[in-house]
C-alpha beads as a LAMMPS data file, in Angstrom:
LAMMPS data file: protein, C-alpha beads

431 atoms
430 bonds

1 atom types
1 bond types

-500.0 500.0 xlo xhi
-500.0 500.0 ylo yhi
-500.0 500.0 zlo zhi

Masses

1 110.0

Atoms # bond

1 1 1 -217.521 -354.209 -443.045
2 1 1 -220.540 -352.306 -444.344
3 1 1 -220.335 -348.557 -444.954
4 1 1 -223.357 -348.210 -442.596
5 1 1 -222.095 -350.511 -439.867
6 1 1 -224.331 -350.366 -436.714
7 1 1 -222.452 -348.400 -433.943
8 1 1 -222.176 -349.736 -430.503
9 1 1 -224.611 -348.711 -427.931
10 1 1 -223.625 -346.943 -424.718
11 1 1 -223.979 -348.720 -421.423
12 1 1 -227.084 -348.048 -419.316
13 1 1 -225.876 -345.813 -416.322
14 1 1 -222.704 -345.258 -418.304
15 1 1 -221.591 -342.420 -415.946
16 1 1 -222.808 -343.888 -412.643
17 1 1 -220.410 -344.047 -409.757
18 1 1 -220.736 -344.500 -405.964
19 1 1 -218.252 -341.842 -404.718
20 1 1 -219.180 -338.620 -403.041
21 1 1 -216.276 -336.854 -404.663
22 1 1 -214.092 -338.151 -407.547
23 1 1 -210.387 -337.699 -407.781
24 1 1 -209.177 -336.872 -411.299
25 1 1 -207.641 -340.338 -412.012
26 1 1 -210.973 -341.966 -410.749
27 1 1 -212.954 -339.831 -413.096
28 1 1 -210.673 -340.600 -416.087
29 1 1 -210.879 -344.322 -415.384
30 1 1 -214.729 -344.413 -415.300
31 1 1 -214.924 -342.520 -418.624
32 1 1 -212.159 -344.507 -420.290
33 1 1 -213.732 -347.894 -419.318
34 1 1 -217.344 -347.106 -420.200
35 1 1 -217.246 -344.934 -423.272
36 1 1 -217.403 -346.673 -426.643
37 1 1 -217.701 -345.405 -430.217
38 1 1 -221.240 -344.467 -431.315
39 1 1 -220.829 -343.384 -435.036
40 1 1 -221.553 -345.416 -438.035
41 1 1 -219.236 -345.793 -441.089
42 1 1 -219.082 -344.175 -444.521
43 1 1 -216.713 -344.113 -447.484
44 1 1 -214.663 -340.824 -447.745
45 1 1 -212.558 -339.665 -450.725
46 1 1 -208.888 -339.685 -449.853
47 1 1 -208.679 -335.783 -450.463
48 1 1 -211.253 -335.336 -447.648
49 1 1 -209.947 -337.602 -444.953
50 1 1 -207.812 -335.188 -442.874
51 1 1 -209.287 -335.036 -439.418
52 1 1 -211.457 -338.227 -439.919
53 1 1 -211.263 -341.387 -437.907
54 1 1 -210.320 -344.558 -439.869
55 1 1 -213.012 -347.374 -439.419
56 1 1 -211.073 -350.302 -440.887
57 1 1 -207.302 -351.228 -441.065
58 1 1 -205.617 -349.876 -444.214
59 1 1 -203.566 -352.666 -445.716
60 1 1 -201.193 -352.253 -448.758
61 1 1 -202.044 -354.676 -451.568
62 1 1 -198.816 -353.713 -453.361
63 1 1 -195.396 -352.481 -452.402
64 1 1 -194.396 -348.901 -452.442
65 1 1 -192.289 -348.077 -454.443
66 1 1 -193.841 -350.726 -456.819
67 1 1 -190.476 -350.834 -458.766
68 1 1 -186.912 -350.434 -457.871
69 1 1 -186.050 -346.942 -459.274
70 1 1 -183.514 -344.137 -459.340
71 1 1 -183.563 -341.630 -456.541
72 1 1 -181.735 -338.996 -458.566
73 1 1 -180.863 -337.796 -461.969
74 1 1 -177.687 -339.440 -462.972
75 1 1 -175.898 -342.448 -464.495
76 1 1 -176.825 -346.082 -463.518
77 1 1 -174.222 -348.884 -463.790
78 1 1 -173.368 -352.328 -462.427
79 1 1 -171.249 -352.440 -459.353
80 1 1 -169.276 -355.254 -460.944
81 1 1 -168.017 -352.775 -463.495
82 1 1 -166.869 -350.334 -460.807
83 1 1 -163.413 -350.248 -459.128
84 1 1 -161.653 -348.468 -456.328
85 1 1 -160.769 -345.597 -458.770
86 1 1 -164.235 -345.342 -460.256
87 1 1 -165.040 -346.212 -463.830
88 1 1 -165.377 -344.815 -467.325
89 1 1 -168.202 -346.535 -469.242
90 1 1 -169.942 -346.040 -472.530
91 1 1 -173.551 -344.773 -472.315
92 1 1 -175.858 -347.311 -473.932
93 1 1 -179.356 -346.074 -473.079
94 1 1 -181.571 -343.323 -471.799
95 1 1 -184.350 -344.180 -469.208
96 1 1 -187.012 -341.645 -468.132
97 1 1 -189.662 -342.106 -465.380
98 1 1 -192.667 -343.865 -466.744
99 1 1 -190.651 -345.367 -469.732
100 1 1 -189.018 -348.578 -468.646
101 1 1 -186.163 -349.874 -470.738
102 1 1 -187.088 -352.632 -473.052
103 1 1 -184.467 -355.305 -473.367
104 1 1 -181.282 -355.831 -471.564
105 1 1 -178.471 -353.302 -470.928
106 1 1 -175.350 -354.220 -472.799
107 1 1 -172.539 -355.495 -470.512
108 1 1 -170.042 -353.055 -469.057
109 1 1 -172.023 -349.938 -470.000
110 1 1 -173.839 -347.217 -468.116
111 1 1 -177.274 -345.771 -468.690
112 1 1 -178.539 -342.189 -468.471
113 1 1 -181.352 -342.429 -465.851
114 1 1 -183.775 -339.895 -464.368
115 1 1 -185.466 -339.691 -460.906
116 1 1 -188.256 -342.273 -460.574
117 1 1 -187.209 -344.366 -463.612
118 1 1 -187.252 -348.090 -463.206
119 1 1 -183.771 -349.594 -462.679
120 1 1 -183.197 -352.089 -465.609
121 1 1 -181.980 -355.563 -464.839
122 1 1 -178.254 -355.682 -464.194
123 1 1 -177.887 -352.056 -463.060
124 1 1 -177.768 -351.593 -459.308
125 1 1 -176.161 -348.256 -458.514
126 1 1 -176.604 -344.618 -459.615
127 1 1 -174.091 -341.770 -459.610
128 1 1 -175.543 -338.217 -459.456
129 1 1 -175.254 -336.305 -462.642
130 1 1 -173.283 -333.427 -460.988
131 1 1 -170.653 -335.802 -459.892
132 1 1 -170.096 -337.236 -463.332
133 1 1 -168.330 -336.052 -466.461
134 1 1 -169.293 -337.050 -470.009
135 1 1 -167.587 -336.996 -473.407
136 1 1 -168.848 -337.465 -476.909
137 1 1 -166.510 -338.716 -479.736
138 1 1 -166.772 -337.822 -483.414
139 1 1 -169.308 -340.621 -484.015
140 1 1 -171.653 -339.307 -481.368
141 1 1 -170.981 -342.048 -478.945
142 1 1 -170.995 -340.921 -475.302
143 1 1 -168.984 -342.087 -472.344
144 1 1 -169.310 -341.183 -468.690
145 1 1 -166.583 -340.868 -465.982
146 1 1 -167.980 -342.034 -462.616
147 1 1 -166.079 -340.898 -459.508
148 1 1 -164.869 -343.453 -456.854
149 1 1 -166.368 -343.853 -453.451
150 1 1 -169.896 -345.051 -454.281
151 1 1 -171.355 -348.059 -452.516
152 1 1 -173.382 -350.708 -454.268
153 1 1 -176.987 -349.521 -454.303
154 1 1 -176.191 -345.864 -453.890
155 1 1 -179.072 -343.534 -454.969
156 1 1 -181.513 -346.401 -455.575
157 1 1 -185.076 -346.748 -453.980
158 1 1 -185.781 -350.409 -453.550
159 1 1 -189.222 -351.806 -454.383
160 1 1 -191.228 -352.033 -451.062
161 1 1 -188.596 -350.078 -449.130
162 1 1 -191.376 -347.566 -447.947
163 1 1 -194.252 -350.015 -447.613
164 1 1 -194.186 -353.769 -448.100
165 1 1 -197.046 -355.633 -449.758
166 1 1 -199.487 -356.862 -447.054
167 1 1 -198.215 -354.231 -444.554
168 1 1 -200.866 -352.503 -442.313
169 1 1 -200.315 -348.742 -442.770
170 1 1 -202.860 -347.621 -440.271
171 1 1 -205.074 -349.450 -437.710
172 1 1 -208.806 -348.730 -437.270
173 1 1 -209.240 -345.828 -434.941
174 1 1 -206.364 -343.679 -436.392
175 1 1 -207.048 -340.023 -436.508
176 1 1 -206.126 -339.389 -440.103
177 1 1 -203.595 -336.473 -441.106
178 1 1 -202.673 -335.034 -444.495
179 1 1 -199.508 -337.242 -444.487
180 1 1 -201.719 -340.262 -444.018
181 1 1 -203.662 -339.212 -447.060
182 1 1 -200.479 -339.292 -449.009
183 1 1 -199.573 -342.797 -447.732
184 1 1 -203.103 -344.180 -448.545
185 1 1 -202.978 -342.724 -452.006
186 1 1 -199.560 -344.222 -452.582
187 1 1 -201.008 -347.697 -452.170
188 1 1 -203.754 -346.993 -454.705
189 1 1 -206.666 -346.050 -452.472
190 1 1 -209.120 -343.388 -453.931
191 1 1 -211.389 -343.630 -450.831
192 1 1 -211.497 -345.444 -447.457
193 1 1 -213.990 -346.329 -444.830
194 1 1 -214.100 -343.734 -441.994
195 1 1 -216.238 -343.111 -439.064
196 1 1 -218.958 -340.594 -439.581
197 1 1 -218.236 -337.324 -437.909
198 1 1 -219.628 -337.157 -434.356
199 1 1 -222.443 -334.734 -434.097
200 1 1 -222.025 -332.374 -431.187
201 1 1 -224.399 -329.495 -430.090
202 1 1 -223.491 -326.794 -427.612
203 1 1 -226.072 -325.030 -425.427
204 1 1 -225.631 -321.964 -423.351
205 1 1 -228.107 -321.353 -420.576
206 1 1 -229.353 -318.372 -418.391
207 1 1 -231.480 -315.315 -418.720
208 1 1 -228.401 -313.211 -417.943
209 1 1 -226.530 -314.622 -420.959
210 1 1 -226.813 -312.883 -424.325
211 1 1 -224.909 -313.289 -427.552
212 1 1 -222.163 -310.780 -428.487
213 1 1 -223.370 -308.372 -431.164
214 1 1 -226.987 -308.860 -430.418
215 1 1 -227.380 -305.615 -428.292
216 1 1 -225.646 -303.746 -425.453
217 1 1 -225.579 -305.326 -422.070
218 1 1 -228.348 -304.510 -419.622
219 1 1 -227.407 -304.546 -415.918
220 1 1 -226.624 -307.989 -414.630
221 1 1 -226.169 -309.435 -418.121
222 1 1 -223.012 -311.060 -419.588
223 1 1 -221.941 -311.918 -423.104
224 1 1 -221.654 -315.609 -423.991
225 1 1 -218.022 -316.362 -424.079
226 1 1 -218.317 -320.179 -423.716
227 1 1 -220.071 -321.051 -426.984
228 1 1 -217.559 -319.634 -429.369
229 1 1 -214.742 -321.152 -427.310
230 1 1 -216.395 -324.610 -427.186
231 1 1 -217.066 -324.376 -430.868
232 1 1 -213.419 -324.013 -431.743
233 1 1 -212.322 -326.646 -429.173
234 1 1 -214.750 -329.253 -430.397
235 1 1 -213.826 -328.785 -434.098
236 1 1 -210.391 -329.829 -433.251
237 1 1 -211.718 -333.320 -432.373
238 1 1 -212.946 -333.672 -436.010
239 1 1 -216.651 -333.512 -434.875
240 1 1 -219.367 -331.382 -436.547
241 1 1 -220.386 -328.595 -434.172
242 1 1 -223.957 -327.245 -433.951
243 1 1 -224.705 -324.152 -431.858
244 1 1 -228.238 -324.262 -430.413
245 1 1 -227.967 -320.822 -428.875
246 1 1 -228.785 -319.433 -425.427
247 1 1 -231.721 -321.178 -423.664
248 1 1 -233.847 -319.233 -421.238
249 1 1 -234.368 -320.129 -417.579
250 1 1 -237.820 -321.707 -418.347
251 1 1 -238.348 -325.253 -417.045
252 1 1 -240.847 -326.245 -419.725
253 1 1 -238.983 -324.722 -422.587
254 1 1 -235.786 -326.367 -421.595
255 1 1 -237.305 -329.754 -421.254
256 1 1 -239.012 -329.413 -424.666
257 1 1 -235.739 -328.183 -426.476
258 1 1 -233.710 -330.798 -424.696
259 1 1 -235.864 -333.705 -425.732
260 1 1 -235.875 -332.391 -429.340
261 1 1 -232.008 -331.879 -429.429
262 1 1 -231.456 -335.482 -428.080
263 1 1 -233.154 -336.828 -431.140
264 1 1 -230.746 -335.190 -433.529
265 1 1 -227.165 -335.116 -431.927
266 1 1 -224.738 -337.638 -430.614
267 1 1 -223.623 -335.315 -427.746
268 1 1 -225.179 -332.263 -426.068
269 1 1 -222.804 -329.967 -424.135
270 1 1 -224.299 -327.270 -421.881
271 1 1 -222.419 -324.573 -419.951
272 1 1 -223.854 -323.015 -416.916
273 1 1 -226.988 -324.103 -414.907
274 1 1 -225.195 -327.249 -413.652
275 1 1 -226.004 -326.760 -410.014
276 1 1 -229.162 -327.417 -407.948
277 1 1 -230.289 -323.783 -407.718
278 1 1 -233.924 -322.870 -408.246
279 1 1 -233.277 -321.451 -411.699
280 1 1 -231.032 -324.313 -412.896
281 1 1 -233.692 -326.082 -414.895
282 1 1 -231.244 -328.013 -417.063
283 1 1 -230.687 -330.580 -414.254
284 1 1 -234.424 -330.967 -413.698
285 1 1 -234.979 -331.487 -417.378
286 1 1 -232.156 -334.134 -417.702
287 1 1 -233.496 -336.108 -414.774
288 1 1 -237.038 -336.171 -416.286
289 1 1 -235.835 -337.191 -419.793
290 1 1 -232.995 -339.590 -419.148
291 1 1 -230.336 -340.492 -416.654
292 1 1 -227.935 -337.893 -415.087
293 1 1 -225.253 -338.228 -412.601
294 1 1 -223.827 -335.106 -410.882
295 1 1 -220.079 -335.353 -410.565
296 1 1 -218.163 -333.516 -407.796
297 1 1 -214.594 -333.529 -408.876
298 1 1 -211.631 -332.899 -406.666
299 1 1 -210.090 -330.453 -409.080
300 1 1 -209.506 -326.748 -409.363
301 1 1 -210.928 -325.051 -411.437
302 1 1 -214.003 -327.079 -412.144
303 1 1 -215.511 -329.341 -409.506
304 1 1 -219.270 -329.443 -410.477
305 1 1 -219.910 -331.240 -413.745
306 1 1 -222.798 -333.564 -414.873
307 1 1 -222.783 -336.529 -417.209
308 1 1 -225.838 -338.279 -418.422
309 1 1 -227.798 -339.891 -421.242
310 1 1 -231.123 -339.419 -423.083
311 1 1 -231.159 -342.668 -424.926
312 1 1 -227.748 -343.008 -426.609
313 1 1 -227.187 -339.150 -426.678
314 1 1 -224.604 -338.196 -424.204
315 1 1 -225.299 -335.041 -422.163
316 1 1 -222.422 -333.181 -420.533
317 1 1 -222.988 -330.305 -418.173
318 1 1 -220.032 -328.026 -417.766
319 1 1 -219.550 -325.197 -415.260
320 1 1 -220.210 -321.645 -416.287
321 1 1 -216.961 -319.770 -415.712
322 1 1 -214.907 -319.802 -418.988
323 1 1 -211.630 -321.029 -417.402
324 1 1 -213.457 -323.960 -415.608
325 1 1 -215.146 -324.745 -418.877
326 1 1 -211.800 -324.719 -420.759
327 1 1 -210.003 -326.948 -418.249
328 1 1 -212.902 -329.475 -417.800
329 1 1 -213.358 -329.722 -421.536
330 1 1 -209.618 -330.449 -422.153
331 1 1 -209.272 -333.106 -419.358
332 1 1 -212.681 -334.816 -419.609
333 1 1 -214.844 -333.893 -422.584
334 1 1 -212.080 -333.927 -425.257
335 1 1 -211.075 -337.571 -424.657
336 1 1 -214.794 -338.549 -424.478
337 1 1 -215.507 -336.941 -427.865
338 1 1 -212.486 -338.584 -429.440
339 1 1 -213.599 -341.980 -428.198
340 1 1 -217.215 -341.596 -429.022
341 1 1 -216.012 -340.617 -432.534
342 1 1 -214.058 -343.997 -432.962
343 1 1 -210.510 -343.022 -431.929
344 1 1 -208.678 -344.627 -429.059
345 1 1 -208.806 -342.794 -425.710
346 1 1 -206.148 -340.037 -425.925
347 1 1 -203.972 -339.534 -422.908
348 1 1 -202.156 -336.221 -422.981
349 1 1 -198.473 -336.366 -422.614
350 1 1 -197.003 -334.570 -419.593
351 1 1 -193.540 -333.044 -419.578
352 1 1 -191.680 -332.731 -416.183
353 1 1 -190.050 -329.230 -416.118
354 1 1 -188.754 -327.127 -413.333
355 1 1 -191.108 -324.474 -411.979
356 1 1 -190.391 -320.867 -412.345
357 1 1 -192.861 -319.927 -409.774
358 1 1 -193.611 -320.436 -406.134
359 1 1 -196.569 -321.600 -404.135
360 1 1 -195.750 -321.362 -400.433
361 1 1 -198.750 -323.328 -399.271
362 1 1 -201.558 -325.085 -401.034
363 1 1 -204.697 -326.999 -400.050
364 1 1 -204.183 -330.819 -400.596
365 1 1 -206.714 -333.275 -401.558
366 1 1 -207.534 -331.888 -405.076
367 1 1 -205.697 -331.748 -408.404
368 1 1 -205.061 -328.267 -409.625
369 1 1 -204.561 -326.998 -413.184
370 1 1 -202.750 -323.664 -413.642
371 1 1 -202.397 -321.788 -416.934
372 1 1 -198.748 -321.692 -417.839
373 1 1 -196.123 -321.261 -420.452
374 1 1 -192.405 -322.155 -421.173
375 1 1 -189.708 -319.758 -420.258
376 1 1 -185.956 -319.915 -420.774
377 1 1 -183.276 -319.542 -423.374
378 1 1 -183.376 -323.060 -424.828
379 1 1 -180.612 -324.446 -422.736
380 1 1 -182.663 -324.186 -419.536
381 1 1 -186.381 -324.484 -419.976
382 1 1 -188.801 -323.934 -417.171
383 1 1 -192.529 -323.383 -416.661
384 1 1 -194.148 -320.166 -415.372
385 1 1 -197.765 -319.618 -414.454
386 1 1 -200.339 -316.846 -414.846
387 1 1 -200.263 -314.706 -411.757
388 1 1 -203.987 -314.838 -411.031
389 1 1 -206.033 -317.998 -410.808
390 1 1 -209.591 -316.713 -411.052
391 1 1 -211.783 -319.065 -413.111
392 1 1 -213.310 -316.201 -414.966
393 1 1 -210.038 -314.673 -416.197
394 1 1 -209.961 -315.424 -420.007
395 1 1 -206.795 -313.310 -420.343
396 1 1 -204.974 -316.196 -418.541
397 1 1 -206.018 -318.628 -421.166
398 1 1 -204.864 -316.375 -423.938
399 1 1 -201.343 -316.015 -422.306
400 1 1 -201.040 -319.679 -421.730
401 1 1 -199.639 -322.350 -424.059
402 1 1 -200.455 -325.276 -421.820
403 1 1 -201.680 -326.453 -418.341
404 1 1 -199.557 -326.865 -415.252
405 1 1 -200.882 -330.010 -413.363
406 1 1 -200.308 -330.224 -409.692
407 1 1 -201.194 -333.455 -407.824
408 1 1 -203.461 -333.934 -404.882
409 1 1 -200.706 -334.484 -402.322
410 1 1 -198.355 -331.557 -403.234
411 1 1 -198.306 -329.102 -400.166
412 1 1 -196.015 -326.490 -401.858
413 1 1 -193.924 -325.648 -404.903
414 1 1 -190.562 -323.870 -404.757
415 1 1 -188.687 -322.563 -407.854
416 1 1 -186.920 -325.412 -409.520
417 1 1 -189.288 -328.130 -408.283
418 1 1 -190.456 -330.438 -411.176
419 1 1 -193.978 -329.943 -412.252
420 1 1 -196.087 -331.561 -415.130
421 1 1 -196.629 -329.373 -418.137
422 1 1 -199.429 -330.406 -420.701
423 1 1 -199.050 -328.347 -423.899
424 1 1 -202.287 -327.335 -425.594
425 1 1 -201.000 -328.978 -428.749
426 1 1 -201.939 -332.300 -427.025
427 1 1 -205.651 -331.250 -427.595
428 1 1 -205.212 -329.981 -431.183
429 1 1 -204.886 -326.400 -429.977
430 1 1 -202.107 -324.225 -431.719
431 1 1 -199.670 -322.659 -429.393

Bonds

1 1 1 2
2 1 2 3
3 1 3 4
4 1 4 5
5 1 5 6
6 1 6 7
7 1 7 8
8 1 8 9
9 1 9 10
10 1 10 11
11 1 11 12
12 1 12 13
13 1 13 14
14 1 14 15
15 1 15 16
16 1 16 17
17 1 17 18
18 1 18 19
19 1 19 20
20 1 20 21
21 1 21 22
22 1 22 23
23 1 23 24
24 1 24 25
25 1 25 26
26 1 26 27
27 1 27 28
28 1 28 29
29 1 29 30
30 1 30 31
31 1 31 32
32 1 32 33
33 1 33 34
34 1 34 35
35 1 35 36
36 1 36 37
37 1 37 38
38 1 38 39
39 1 39 40
40 1 40 41
41 1 41 42
42 1 42 43
43 1 43 44
44 1 44 45
45 1 45 46
46 1 46 47
47 1 47 48
48 1 48 49
49 1 49 50
50 1 50 51
51 1 51 52
52 1 52 53
53 1 53 54
54 1 54 55
55 1 55 56
56 1 56 57
57 1 57 58
58 1 58 59
59 1 59 60
60 1 60 61
61 1 61 62
62 1 62 63
63 1 63 64
64 1 64 65
65 1 65 66
66 1 66 67
67 1 67 68
68 1 68 69
69 1 69 70
70 1 70 71
71 1 71 72
72 1 72 73
73 1 73 74
74 1 74 75
75 1 75 76
76 1 76 77
77 1 77 78
78 1 78 79
79 1 79 80
80 1 80 81
81 1 81 82
82 1 82 83
83 1 83 84
84 1 84 85
85 1 85 86
86 1 86 87
87 1 87 88
88 1 88 89
89 1 89 90
90 1 90 91
91 1 91 92
92 1 92 93
93 1 93 94
94 1 94 95
95 1 95 96
96 1 96 97
97 1 97 98
98 1 98 99
99 1 99 100
100 1 100 101
101 1 101 102
102 1 102 103
103 1 103 104
104 1 104 105
105 1 105 106
106 1 106 107
107 1 107 108
108 1 108 109
109 1 109 110
110 1 110 111
111 1 111 112
112 1 112 113
113 1 113 114
114 1 114 115
115 1 115 116
116 1 116 117
117 1 117 118
118 1 118 119
119 1 119 120
120 1 120 121
121 1 121 122
122 1 122 123
123 1 123 124
124 1 124 125
125 1 125 126
126 1 126 127
127 1 127 128
128 1 128 129
129 1 129 130
130 1 130 131
131 1 131 132
132 1 132 133
133 1 133 134
134 1 134 135
135 1 135 136
136 1 136 137
137 1 137 138
138 1 138 139
139 1 139 140
140 1 140 141
141 1 141 142
142 1 142 143
143 1 143 144
144 1 144 145
145 1 145 146
146 1 146 147
147 1 147 148
148 1 148 149
149 1 149 150
150 1 150 151
151 1 151 152
152 1 152 153
153 1 153 154
154 1 154 155
155 1 155 156
156 1 156 157
157 1 157 158
158 1 158 159
159 1 159 160
160 1 160 161
161 1 161 162
162 1 162 163
163 1 163 164
164 1 164 165
165 1 165 166
166 1 166 167
167 1 167 168
168 1 168 169
169 1 169 170
170 1 170 171
171 1 171 172
172 1 172 173
173 1 173 174
174 1 174 175
175 1 175 176
176 1 176 177
177 1 177 178
178 1 178 179
179 1 179 180
180 1 180 181
181 1 181 182
182 1 182 183
183 1 183 184
184 1 184 185
185 1 185 186
186 1 186 187
187 1 187 188
188 1 188 189
189 1 189 190
190 1 190 191
191 1 191 192
192 1 192 193
193 1 193 194
194 1 194 195
195 1 195 196
196 1 196 197
197 1 197 198
198 1 198 199
199 1 199 200
200 1 200 201
201 1 201 202
202 1 202 203
203 1 203 204
204 1 204 205
205 1 205 206
206 1 206 207
207 1 207 208
208 1 208 209
209 1 209 210
210 1 210 211
211 1 211 212
212 1 212 213
213 1 213 214
214 1 214 215
215 1 215 216
216 1 216 217
217 1 217 218
218 1 218 219
219 1 219 220
220 1 220 221
221 1 221 222
222 1 222 223
223 1 223 224
224 1 224 225
225 1 225 226
226 1 226 227
227 1 227 228
228 1 228 229
229 1 229 230
230 1 230 231
231 1 231 232
232 1 232 233
233 1 233 234
234 1 234 235
235 1 235 236
236 1 236 237
237 1 237 238
238 1 238 239
239 1 239 240
240 1 240 241
241 1 241 242
242 1 242 243
243 1 243 244
244 1 244 245
245 1 245 246
246 1 246 247
247 1 247 248
248 1 248 249
249 1 249 250
250 1 250 251
251 1 251 252
252 1 252 253
253 1 253 254
254 1 254 255
255 1 255 256
256 1 256 257
257 1 257 258
258 1 258 259
259 1 259 260
260 1 260 261
261 1 261 262
262 1 262 263
263 1 263 264
264 1 264 265
265 1 265 266
266 1 266 267
267 1 267 268
268 1 268 269
269 1 269 270
270 1 270 271
271 1 271 272
272 1 272 273
273 1 273 274
274 1 274 275
275 1 275 276
276 1 276 277
277 1 277 278
278 1 278 279
279 1 279 280
280 1 280 281
281 1 281 282
282 1 282 283
283 1 283 284
284 1 284 285
285 1 285 286
286 1 286 287
287 1 287 288
288 1 288 289
289 1 289 290
290 1 290 291
291 1 291 292
292 1 292 293
293 1 293 294
294 1 294 295
295 1 295 296
296 1 296 297
297 1 297 298
298 1 298 299
299 1 299 300
300 1 300 301
301 1 301 302
302 1 302 303
303 1 303 304
304 1 304 305
305 1 305 306
306 1 306 307
307 1 307 308
308 1 308 309
309 1 309 310
310 1 310 311
311 1 311 312
312 1 312 313
313 1 313 314
314 1 314 315
315 1 315 316
316 1 316 317
317 1 317 318
318 1 318 319
319 1 319 320
320 1 320 321
321 1 321 322
322 1 322 323
323 1 323 324
324 1 324 325
325 1 325 326
326 1 326 327
327 1 327 328
328 1 328 329
329 1 329 330
330 1 330 331
331 1 331 332
332 1 332 333
333 1 333 334
334 1 334 335
335 1 335 336
336 1 336 337
337 1 337 338
338 1 338 339
339 1 339 340
340 1 340 341
341 1 341 342
342 1 342 343
343 1 343 344
344 1 344 345
345 1 345 346
346 1 346 347
347 1 347 348
348 1 348 349
349 1 349 350
350 1 350 351
351 1 351 352
352 1 352 353
353 1 353 354
354 1 354 355
355 1 355 356
356 1 356 357
357 1 357 358
358 1 358 359
359 1 359 360
360 1 360 361
361 1 361 362
362 1 362 363
363 1 363 364
364 1 364 365
365 1 365 366
366 1 366 367
367 1 367 368
368 1 368 369
369 1 369 370
370 1 370 371
371 1 371 372
372 1 372 373
373 1 373 374
374 1 374 375
375 1 375 376
376 1 376 377
377 1 377 378
378 1 378 379
379 1 379 380
380 1 380 381
381 1 381 382
382 1 382 383
383 1 383 384
384 1 384 385
385 1 385 386
386 1 386 387
387 1 387 388
388 1 388 389
389 1 389 390
390 1 390 391
391 1 391 392
392 1 392 393
393 1 393 394
394 1 394 395
395 1 395 396
396 1 396 397
397 1 397 398
398 1 398 399
399 1 399 400
400 1 400 401
401 1 401 402
402 1 402 403
403 1 403 404
404 1 404 405
405 1 405 406
406 1 406 407
407 1 407 408
408 1 408 409
409 1 409 410
410 1 410 411
411 1 411 412
412 1 412 413
413 1 413 414
414 1 414 415
415 1 415 416
416 1 416 417
417 1 417 418
418 1 418 419
419 1 419 420
420 1 420 421
421 1 421 422
422 1 422 423
423 1 423 424
424 1 424 425
425 1 425 426
426 1 426 427
427 1 427 428
428 1 428 429
429 1 429 430
430 1 430 431
């Protein structure tokens, strides 16, 4: 495949649906079924692949290890010369890593061998040097006493035992990690074809929003907390993040800036201005330039979101409150970015654990996400939640190590009831 392979195009009306209000599972299914990778390919040096998405299967052309070799420093011998009480053998050769023995090993002898050295023909077992005793006679000839109890093939790494020739190490779409770089280098690859990094721009909106450090707050103003949070979250997907600043509540200016940004980035993510208020000009601009679909989600926190397209640029409109931004990003935007960037759709793992909290009565019909953390002494682990549920309380996000997910039909939760816990590590966020 070419390094500049043409990416797939998104479907027209990719985010269209015919429901007045979407349940969480319905929203996930729409996104999962309609989102496709949009990034082209490029060759990337192995030292730089961590966090990248593999574009082609990585196949081993040779085995790893390439040769059967010693796993320890010690003495190699043939199991045929070894008995129930061990053996005492003359040492006939010395073999170091990178210096294979030329010629055959004399029968009924041992060899001094070092870690990584190629096992010579006829030698099939190695005893660790600390378990052996050596002696040298007056002529300088050396013998070694090998203890009993070693199985044939002990302390030997067989050729291909890690990776067989022809084996596929990684499939296309794999999110590459440092240990994958080691594996790919071990099969002789200096570079590999990866997806280009997704290009994502973030936009804050509102005349009341100003950047921290720019000046003191005036009455009615708030500092922009969403942009720095989104920047860190998006970086965890391997995408390149571009901060386009705070846009004013000016219809003409927003339309001009949005059209320009759509020509340069794969994804635009806005926070705030997602409703139909008179000053929410982002919605009007999206409708004029492309296709936008307002999503009413049966979730808390969150509910109003917008998904749309200007050409093949995806536009995602998030709520304004930081907790709602955080939750909606994790559950809907994170998997979309991973998939657009070429990785498989990631479904976060949920761990069923007993609740360490109580909710005497809750409104049904919506899925709810609480900020929570693990409690217990190791023998008994449970999940507790942040005491307050307001969507503007960033302190709860800082205290939490994951989300507690409560289904639409749950009417109450008593201590000890099983609840689903999704650790933040499922989204690349450190605990």
